[in-house]
C-alpha positions as CSV (number, residue, x, y, z in Angstrom):
1,X,-3.5,-28.3,4.3
2,X,-6.4,-25.8,4.0
3,X,-5.3,-22.2,3.4
4,X,-5.7,-19.9,6.4
5,X,-8.0,-17.0,5.9
6,X,-6.0,-13.9,7.0
7,X,-9.2,-11.8,7.5
8,X,-11.0,-14.3,9.8
9,X,-7.9,-15.8,11.5
10,X,-5.2,-13.1,11.5
11,X,-3.4,-14.4,14.6
12,X,-3.2,-18.0,13.2
13,X,-2.0,-16.7,9.9
14,X,0.7,-14.4,11.5
15,X,2.0,-17.1,13.9
16,X,2.2,-19.6,11.1
17,X,4.0,-17.1,8.8
18,X,6.4,-16.0,11.6
19,X,7.4,-19.7,12.1
20,X,7.9,-20.1,8.4
21,X,10.3,-17.2,8.3
22,X,12.2,-18.6,11.3
23,X,12.5,-21.8,9.3
24,X,14.2,-19.9,6.5
25,X,11.3,-19.9,4.1
26,X,10.4,-17.1,1.8
27,X,6.9,-15.6,1.3
28,X,5.7,-15.7,-2.3
29,X,2.6,-13.6,-3.0
30,X,0.1,-14.0,-5.9
31,X,-2.8,-11.6,-6.7
32,X,-4.3,-12.6,-10.0
33,X,-5.5,-9.6,-11.9
34,X,-4.2,-7.2,-9.2
35,X,-0.4,-7.5,-9.1
36,X,-0.2,-4.2,-7.3
37,X,-1.4,-5.9,-4.1
38,X,1.2,-8.6,-4.4
39,X,4.0,-6.0,-4.9
40,X,2.6,-4.0,-1.9
41,X,3.0,-7.0,0.3
42,X,6.5,-7.7,-0.9
43,X,7.7,-4.1,-0.3
44,X,6.0,-4.1,3.1
45,X,8.0,-7.1,4.3
46,X,11.3,-6.4,2.5
47,X,11.5,-2.7,3.1
48,X,9.2,-1.9,6.1
49,X,8.4,1.8,6.5
50,X,8.6,1.5,10.3
51,X,12.1,2.2,11.6
52,X,13.7,-0.8,13.4
53,X,11.4,-3.4,11.9
54,X,12.9,-6.5,10.3
55,X,13.5,-7.0,6.6
56,X,11.8,-10.3,5.7
57,X,12.0,-12.2,2.4
58,X,8.8,-11.7,0.4
59,X,8.4,-11.6,-3.4
60,X,5.6,-10.9,-5.9
61,X,5.7,-13.5,-8.6
62,X,6.7,-17.1,-9.2
63,X,7.2,-19.4,-6.2
64,X,9.0,-22.6,-5.5
65,X,8.0,-25.6,-3.4
66,X,9.8,-24.3,-0.3
67,X,8.0,-20.9,-0.2
68,X,5.2,-19.9,2.1
69,X,2.4,-18.9,-0.3
70,X,-0.1,-16.1,0.1
71,X,-2.9,-15.7,-2.4
72,X,-5.0,-12.5,-2.7
73,X,-8.0,-13.8,-4.5
74,X,-9.4,-17.3,-4.8
75,X,-6.9,-19.7,-3.1
76,X,-5.4,-22.4,-5.3
77,X,-4.5,-25.8,-4.1
78,X,-1.0,-24.8,-3.0
79,X,-1.9,-21.7,-1.0
80,X,-1.0,-21.6,2.7
81,X,-2.7,-18.2,3.4
82,X,-5.3,-16.2,1.5
83,X,-7.1,-12.9,1.5
84,X,-10.4,-13.0,-0.4
85,X,-10.2,-11.0,-3.6
86,X,-13.9,-9.8,-3.5
87,X,-13.3,-7.4,-0.6
88,X,-12.8,-3.7,-1.0
89,X,-9.2,-2.7,-1.7
90,X,-9.0,-0.9,1.7
91,X,-10.0,-4.1,3.5
92,X,-7.4,-6.1,1.6
93,X,-4.7,-3.6,2.3
94,X,-5.7,-3.4,6.0
95,X,-5.5,-7.2,6.2
96,X,-2.0,-7.5,5.0
97,X,-0.8,-4.5,7.0
98,X,-2.2,-6.2,10.2
99,X,-0.6,-9.5,9.1
100,X,2.8,-7.7,8.8
101,X,2.4,-6.1,12.2
102,X,1.5,-9.3,13.9
103,X,4.4,-11.2,12.3
104,X,6.8,-8.6,13.5
105,X,5.5,-9.0,17.1
106,X,5.5,-12.8,16.9
107,X,9.2,-12.8,15.9
108,X,10.0,-11.0,19.1
109,X,8.7,-14.0,21.0
110,X,11.1,-16.7,19.9
111,X,9.9,-19.1,22.6
112,X,6.6,-19.1,20.8
113,X,7.6,-18.5,17.1
114,X,10.9,-20.4,17.3
115,X,14.4,-19.3,16.5
116,X,16.8,-17.3,18.5
117,X,15.0,-13.9,18.5
118,X,16.5,-10.5,17.9
119,X,19.7,-9.5,19.7
120,X,18.2,-6.2,20.6
121,X,15.2,-7.7,22.4
122,X,11.6,-6.5,21.8
123,X,11.6,-4.1,18.9
124,X,7.9,-3.9,18.5
125,X,6.8,-1.7,21.4
126,X,5.9,0.9,18.8
127,X,3.2,-1.4,17.5
128,X,1.9,-3.1,20.7
129,X,3.5,-1.3,23.7
130,X,1.6,-3.4,26.3
131,X,3.2,-6.7,25.2
132,X,6.2,-7.9,27.0
133,X,8.7,-10.5,25.7
134,X,7.4,-13.4,27.9
135,X,8.0,-16.6,25.9
136,X,5.8,-19.3,27.5
137,X,2.3,-17.9,27.3
138,X,1.1,-18.5,23.7
139,X,-2.5,-18.2,24.8
140,X,-1.9,-14.8,26.3
141,X,0.0,-13.6,23.3
142,X,-2.8,-14.8,21.0
143,X,-5.4,-13.0,23.0
144,X,-3.4,-9.8,23.1
145,X,-2.7,-9.9,19.4
146,X,-6.3,-10.6,18.6
147,X,-7.5,-7.6,20.6
148,X,-4.9,-5.4,19.0
149,X,-5.8,-6.5,15.5
150,X,-9.5,-5.8,16.2
151,X,-8.6,-2.3,17.5
152,X,-6.5,-1.5,14.4
153,X,-9.3,-2.6,12.1
154,X,-11.7,-0.4,14.1
155,X,-9.3,2.6,13.9
156,X,-8.8,2.1,10.2
157,X,-12.5,1.9,9.5
158,X,-13.2,5.0,11.5
159,X,-10.4,6.9,9.7
160,X,-11.7,5.7,6.3
161,X,-15.2,7.1,7.0
162,X,-13.8,10.4,8.3
163,X,-11.5,10.7,5.3
164,X,-14.4,10.2,2.8
165,X,-16.4,12.9,4.6
166,X,-13.6,15.4,4.7
167,X,-12.7,15.0,1.0
168,X,-16.2,14.8,-0.4
169,X,-16.1,18.1,-2.4
170,X,-12.6,17.5,-3.7
171,X,-13.5,14.0,-4.8
172,X,-16.4,15.4,-6.8
173,X,-14.1,17.8,-8.6
174,X,-11.4,15.2,-9.3
175,X,-14.0,12.7,-10.5
176,X,-15.4,15.3,-12.9
177,X,-12.0,16.2,-14.2
178,X,-11.0,12.5,-14.6
179,X,-14.2,11.6,-16.4
180,X,-13.7,14.5,-18.8
181,X,-10.5,12.9,-20.2
182,X,-12.7,10.5,-22.1
183,X,-13.7,13.4,-24.4
184,X,-10.6,13.6,-26.5
185,X,-8.7,10.5,-25.4
186,X,-6.6,12.3,-22.9
187,X,-4.7,10.3,-20.3
188,X,-4.4,10.0,-16.5
189,X,-0.8,9.5,-15.3
190,X,-0.1,8.2,-11.8
191,X,3.1,8.1,-9.8
192,X,4.4,7.1,-6.4
193,X,7.4,5.5,-4.6
194,X,7.5,2.2,-2.8
195,X,4.2,1.3,-1.3
196,X,2.8,4.4,-2.9
197,X,4.0,3.1,-6.2
198,X,1.6,0.2,-5.8
199,X,-1.1,2.6,-4.9
200,X,-0.4,4.5,-8.2
201,X,-0.5,1.2,-10.1
202,X,-3.8,0.2,-8.4
203,X,-5.3,3.6,-9.2
204,X,-4.3,3.2,-12.9
205,X,-5.8,-0.3,-12.9
206,X,-9.0,0.8,-11.4
207,X,-9.3,3.8,-13.7
208,X,-8.8,1.5,-16.7
209,X,-11.6,-0.6,-15.2
210,X,-14.0,2.4,-15.6
211,X,-13.0,3.0,-19.2
212,X,-10.3,5.7,-18.8
213,X,-6.8,5.8,-20.3
214,X,-4.5,5.5,-17.3
215,X,-0.8,4.7,-16.9
216,X,1.4,4.3,-13.9
217,X,4.8,6.0,-14.2
218,X,6.1,3.7,-11.5
219,X,5.2,0.4,-13.2
220,X,7.9,-0.2,-15.9
221,X,10.9,-1.5,-14.0
222,X,13.3,-1.0,-17.0
223,X,12.3,2.6,-17.4
224,X,12.3,3.3,-13.7
225,X,15.7,1.8,-13.0
226,X,17.3,3.3,-16.1
227,X,16.2,6.8,-15.1
228,X,17.1,6.4,-11.4
229,X,20.5,5.1,-12.4
230,X,21.3,7.6,-15.1
231,X,19.5,10.8,-14.0
232,X,18.8,10.2,-10.3
233,X,15.6,9.5,-8.4
234,X,14.5,13.1,-8.4
235,X,14.2,13.0,-12.3
236,X,12.3,9.7,-12.3
237,X,8.8,11.1,-13.0
238,X,9.8,14.4,-14.7
239,X,11.5,12.6,-17.5
240,X,8.5,10.2,-18.1
241,X,6.1,13.1,-17.9
242,X,7.9,14.8,-20.7
243,X,7.6,11.6,-22.7
244,X,4.0,10.7,-22.0
245,X,2.2,13.8,-20.9
246,X,0.4,16.5,-22.8
247,X,-1.7,19.5,-22.0
248,X,-5.1,18.5,-20.6
249,X,-3.9,15.2,-19.1
250,X,-4.2,14.6,-15.4
251,X,-1.3,13.7,-13.1
252,X,-2.0,12.0,-9.8
253,X,0.8,11.7,-7.2
254,X,0.3,9.1,-4.4
255,X,2.4,9.6,-1.2
256,X,2.0,9.1,2.5
257,X,4.1,12.1,3.4
258,X,3.4,14.4,0.4
259,X,7.0,15.5,0.5
260,X,8.8,13.2,-1.9
261,X,11.1,15.4,-4.0
262,X,10.5,13.5,-7.3
263,X,6.8,13.9,-7.0
264,X,7.0,17.6,-6.2
265,X,9.4,18.1,-9.2
266,X,6.9,16.3,-11.4
267,X,4.0,18.4,-10.2
268,X,6.0,21.5,-11.0
269,X,6.8,20.3,-14.5
270,X,3.2,19.2,-15.0
271,X,2.0,22.7,-14.2
272,X,4.3,24.1,-16.8
273,X,3.0,21.6,-19.4
274,X,-0.7,22.4,-18.7
275,X,-1.7,19.2,-16.9
276,X,-4.2,19.2,-14.0
277,X,-2.5,17.8,-10.9
278,X,-3.9,15.8,-7.9
279,X,-2.0,14.9,-4.8
280,X,-2.9,12.1,-2.3
281,X,-1.2,12.4,1.0
282,X,-1.3,11.8,4.7
283,X,-0.4,13.9,7.7
284,X,-3.4,16.2,6.9
285,X,-2.1,17.1,3.5
286,X,0.0,19.8,4.9
287,X,2.8,19.7,2.3
288,X,0.6,19.6,-0.8
289,X,-1.4,22.5,0.5
290,X,1.7,24.7,0.2
291,X,2.4,23.6,-3.3
292,X,0.9,26.0,-6.0
293,X,1.5,23.3,-8.6
294,X,-0.9,20.9,-6.9
295,X,-4.5,21.8,-8.1
296,X,-6.4,19.3,-5.9
297,X,-5.3,17.7,-2.6
298,X,-6.9,14.5,-1.2
299,X,-5.7,14.3,2.4
300,X,-5.8,11.8,5.1
301,X,-5.5,13.2,8.7
302,X,-3.3,10.5,10.3
303,X,0.3,10.0,11.3
304,X,0.4,6.3,10.7
305,X,1.7,5.2,7.3
306,X,-0.4,2.0,7.3
307,X,-3.6,3.8,8.3
308,X,-2.9,6.5,5.7
309,X,-2.5,3.9,2.9
310,X,-5.7,2.2,3.9
311,X,-7.7,5.4,3.9
312,X,-6.1,6.4,0.5
313,X,-7.4,3.1,-0.9
314,X,-10.9,4.1,0.2
315,X,-10.4,7.4,-1.6
316,X,-9.4,5.6,-4.8
317,X,-12.5,3.3,-4.4
318,X,-14.8,6.3,-4.0
319,X,-13.2,8.2,-6.9
320,X,-13.7,5.3,-9.3
321,X,-17.2,4.7,-8.1
322,X,-18.0,8.3,-8.8
323,X,-16.5,8.1,-12.3
324,X,-18.4,4.9,-13.0
325,X,-21.8,6.4,-12.0
């Protein structure tokens, strides 16, 4: 079997994956050299941010012979689906977001995807409100999903361009501050929860790629689970900041809402310790703008979690490009 390209054939990929889930298969995701993408896909399917969406089995890491297999990068011989690894991060993220959205819709059409469907009927009106639950017209479903996927890609690209324009001056300031950490081996610390934890990990990876010392405070599962269990989630980043941070470092918090209590607590502690702070958020950045402990806010003016994360990926790309140059 030739792996299906999720960029060029998103509807084929989504219908195939929906049928694999119906058959009881798990999705295994590999992203060589960019594990943050694999973990982002896994959390997207297991713990979707959209209320009412299904939890679906997906994992970042080793696979077995029964798994459906998605590769982000050059597909190996066992891949069922792939997303090319030489695309921009925002394009890669947009592709697996759309894949998730299409799979959720396909599963509400059991006559096409297979299985018994959901007891509650069509739960995906929030994604594709014009689709009904008709089960026989696969060609019609494919055409509608294809049109919707195209529209979402267009919306995302437009938001990305607008976000880069709106944040141009802040990006310049943050890039200058980040680049200056090279001077005396200071460090850039990143943090985030859930899908934003993968954004934090990707930012740290990209910063290391341009020669900076960067560390994600979301990345060590032993440290994260120990602190969450013993001290509570709100202390998760504060405690690590006290261990790893020092005056002159930079702390970057990734969030779609900008209102996560553990990020806000860490920003307050960072300000006390003399770190420069940067917040990435959606919803126009309204929360971070009210926080005196956030020195620089990079904001995306959108209400959609998926579109926010895609535009934030573009901000990360641009930030690292500015540092490199």
